[in-house]
C-alpha positions in Angstrom: 62.2 -34.0 -18.6 60.9 -37.4 -17.6 57.2 -37.3 -18.6 56.9 -41.5 -18.4 53.3 -42.4 -17.6 55.0 -43.9 -14.8 56.4 -41.1 -13.0 53.6 -39.3 -13.7 51.6 -41.5 -12.0 53.8 -41.8 -9.2 53.9 -38.1 -8.5 50.0 -38.2 -8.4 49.8 -41.2 -6.1 51.6 -39.0 -3.1 48.4 -37.0 -3.3 46.2 -38.1 -0.7 42.6 -39.5 -0.7 41.2 -41.1 -3.5 42.2 -40.2 -7.0 40.7 -40.6 -10.6 43.2 -40.8 -13.6 42.8 -40.8 -17.3 45.1 -42.7 -19.2 45.5 -41.9 -22.9 47.7 -44.6 -25.1 48.5 -48.2 -25.5 48.6 -51.0 -23.6 52.0 -50.1 -22.7 51.2 -46.8 -21.5 48.6 -48.4 -19.0 51.2 -51.0 -17.8 53.4 -48.2 -16.9 50.9 -46.2 -15.1 49.8 -49.3 -13.2 53.3 -49.9 -12.4 53.6 -46.6 -10.8 51.2 -47.3 -8.4 51.9 -49.3 -5.3 49.4 -52.5 -4.4 47.6 -50.5 -1.5 47.4 -47.5 -3.7 45.4 -48.9 -6.3 42.6 -49.5 -3.6 41.9 -45.9 -3.6 42.5 -45.4 -7.4 39.9 -45.2 -10.2 41.4 -45.7 -13.7 39.9 -44.0 -16.8 41.4 -45.2 -20.2 41.4 -43.9 -23.6 42.8 -46.4 -26.0 45.0 -44.9 -28.8 48.1 -47.3 -29.1 48.8 -50.0 -31.7 47.4 -53.1 -30.5 44.7 -52.0 -27.9 44.1 -55.7 -26.7 43.1 -54.1 -23.0 40.2 -52.1 -24.7 39.4 -54.6 -27.3 38.4 -57.5 -24.6 36.5 -55.0 -22.9 34.8 -53.4 -25.7 35.9 -49.7 -24.7 35.1 -46.9 -27.5 37.1 -46.6 -30.0 36.1 -42.8 -30.3 38.3 -41.0 -28.0 35.6 -37.9 -26.9 33.0 -41.0 -26.7 35.4 -42.7 -24.1 36.4 -39.3 -22.7 32.5 -38.4 -22.1 31.9 -42.3 -20.7 34.7 -41.7 -18.3 33.9 -38.0 -17.0 29.9 -39.5 -16.5 31.0 -42.3 -15.0 29.3 -43.7 -11.9 30.3 -47.1 -11.9 33.5 -49.2 -11.8 35.0 -52.6 -13.1 37.0 -54.6 -10.7 39.6 -56.2 -13.2 42.2 -58.9 -12.0 45.9 -57.6 -12.5 48.6 -60.1 -12.8 52.1 -59.8 -11.4 55.6 -61.1 -12.2 58.4 -61.5 -9.9 61.8 -62.2 -11.7 65.0 -63.8 -9.8 66.4 -60.4 -8.8 63.2 -59.8 -6.7 61.7 -57.3 -8.7 57.9 -57.3 -9.5 56.1 -56.0 -12.3 52.2 -55.9 -12.7 50.5 -56.8 -16.0 46.9 -55.5 -17.5 46.7 -57.8 -20.2 49.4 -60.6 -20.5 53.0 -61.5 -19.7 54.9 -63.9 -22.0 58.3 -65.8 -22.2 60.2 -67.3 -25.3 58.5 -66.5 -28.6 56.0 -63.7 -27.8 58.8 -61.3 -26.0 61.4 -62.5 -28.6 58.6 -60.4 -31.0 58.2 -57.9 -28.4 61.8 -57.0 -28.3 62.4 -56.7 -31.6 59.3 -55.0 -32.5 59.8 -52.4 -30.0 63.7 -51.5 -31.7 62.5 -51.2 -35.0 61.8 -48.4 -36.5 59.3 -49.7 -38.9 56.8 -49.6 -35.9 57.2 -46.0 -35.5 56.3 -45.5 -39.1 53.3 -48.4 -39.2 51.9 -46.8 -36.0 52.3 -42.9 -37.7 49.7 -44.9 -40.7 47.6 -46.5 -38.5 48.9 -50.1 -39.0 51.1 -50.5 -35.7 49.6 -53.7 -34.9 51.4 -55.5 -38.4 54.7 -54.8 -37.0 53.7 -58.0 -34.6 53.1 -60.1 -37.4 56.0 -59.2 -39.4 58.3 -59.9 -36.6 56.4 -63.1 -35.7 57.6 -64.6 -38.6 61.3 -64.2 -38.5 60.9 -65.0 -34.9 59.6 -68.2 -35.9 62.8 -69.6 -36.8 65.1 -67.5 -34.5 63.3 -67.4 -31.2 65.2 -70.5 -29.5 63.4 -73.2 -27.6 64.1 -73.9 -23.8 63.4 -76.5 -21.4 62.2 -76.1 -18.0 60.0 -77.2 -14.8 56.5 -75.5 -14.0 55.0 -75.7 -10.8 51.0 -74.7 -11.3 49.5 -73.3 -7.5 52.5 -74.4 -5.6 51.7 -78.0 -6.1 51.5 -79.6 -9.6 55.1 -79.4 -11.2 56.0 -80.9 -14.6 59.1 -80.8 -17.2 58.8 -79.6 -20.3 61.3 -80.5 -23.3 61.6 -77.7 -26.2 59.5 -74.8 -24.9 58.5 -72.3 -27.3 56.2 -69.8 -25.1 54.7 -69.7 -21.9 52.4 -66.9 -22.0 49.6 -65.9 -18.8 46.8 -64.1 -19.7 44.2 -61.6 -17.9 42.3 -61.0 -21.4 41.5 -63.0 -24.5 43.7 -61.0 -26.5 47.6 -60.3 -27.3 49.8 -59.0 -30.1 46.8 -56.7 -31.8 43.6 -59.3 -31.6 45.3 -62.6 -31.5 43.3 -64.8 -29.3 45.6 -66.9 -27.4 43.3 -67.2 -24.3 39.7 -68.0 -25.7 38.4 -68.5 -22.2 40.2 -65.8 -20.2 37.9 -63.8 -18.1 39.4 -60.8 -16.3 37.3 -60.9 -13.0 37.7 -64.9 -12.3 40.8 -64.4 -10.4 42.5 -66.5 -12.3 45.4 -66.4 -15.4 44.5 -68.3 -18.4 47.9 -69.9 -19.6 49.0 -71.0 -22.5 52.1 -73.5 -23.2 53.3 -74.4 -26.7 56.1 -77.4 -26.6 57.5 -80.0 -28.3 56.9 -79.0 -31.7 59.2 -78.9 -35.0 59.6 -75.4 -36.3 57.3 -76.7 -39.4 54.9 -77.4 -37.0 54.9 -74.3 -35.3 53.8 -72.5 -38.1 51.2 -74.7 -38.3 50.4 -74.4 -34.7 50.6 -70.4 -35.2 48.2 -70.4 -38.3 45.9 -72.3 -35.7 46.0 -69.4 -33.4 45.4 -66.9 -36.0 42.1 -68.7 -36.2 41.4 -69.5 -32.3 41.5 -72.9 -33.5 44.6 -74.2 -31.0 43.0 -75.7 -28.3 43.3 -79.0 -29.1 46.4 -79.4 -31.3 49.1 -81.4 -29.8 51.6 -79.6 -28.2 49.5 -76.9 -26.9 48.3 -76.7 -23.4 45.6 -74.5 -22.0 44.7 -74.1 -18.4 43.8 -71.7 -15.8 45.8 -71.4 -12.2 46.1 -68.5 -9.6 49.9 -68.6 -9.5 52.9 -70.2 -11.6 56.6 -70.9 -10.8 58.8 -71.3 -14.1 62.2 -72.7 -13.7 64.1 -73.0 -17.4 67.4 -74.3 -18.3 68.8 -71.3 -20.2 67.7 -67.3 -19.7 64.6 -66.5 -21.7 62.8 -63.3 -23.0 60.3 -61.9 -20.9 57.5 -59.5 -21.2 54.4 -57.7 -19.8 52.1 -56.1 -21.7 54.4 -55.8 -24.7 57.0 -54.0 -22.6 60.2 -56.1 -22.9 61.6 -56.8 -19.6 64.9 -58.4 -19.7 66.0 -62.3 -19.6 65.8 -64.5 -17.0 66.2 -67.9 -16.3 63.3 -68.1 -13.9 59.8 -66.2 -12.6 56.9 -66.5 -10.8 53.7 -65.2 -11.6 50.6 -64.8 -9.9 47.0 -62.8 -10.3 45.8 -60.2 -7.9 42.1 -60.7 -8.3 39.8 -57.8 -8.7 42.5 -55.1 -8.3 42.1 -52.4 -11.1 39.0 -50.0 -10.6 38.4 -49.2 -14.3 35.7 -46.4 -14.7 32.8 -47.2 -16.9 
């Protein structure tokens, strides 16, 4: 039987009235759960979250308890909640996907696609080293992930062309890929996405850029752009891999992305 978080939450959502749902898992699990709820259902749904995944970037950003029992006690005794932004991606077939932490196209989505199909990820998760699969796959994807060319429109106004795009990442939180600070100034309560774009760099310069990213020192590098926006439209020359919260969505030639302010009610 299908016991995915998405299907379970869809069943719960049919129950009338306000609801509290406790989610146990990683960033992908909470992504599944949130996508099981319609936007209006989120208005009267309160989420408790206990992180047990391989990257746990959502929990890391909010400094949620690592001990599951401590986290459960905090949720059960909660008398308040955090109102957090969500992101939404709309792809060219008019499907929409919400995300909690981040959505990316290009390099990081290639890592996700490769990691999620790897048997090594299962083994590393079993021994508590799951986040290292992303580092391993990043090394190979550095040379295998294709460049792209395209145009990006920001907030429906400013439009800019890019050559040799390597990735476009939209963040609600600072971390992605197990604690990598792609968006140092991201704030999950400001109603904005923090975007990181890398373009125009050779493969060897990309290696230097990634080392700077790991150290959180990439903001001033040539070929790296960081900015905030409420929406963004991406039109590409070729199809590109796309993910939300480490869940691979497919390959698309265009997509639109936006922030849904303070839509997630997280019990604290």
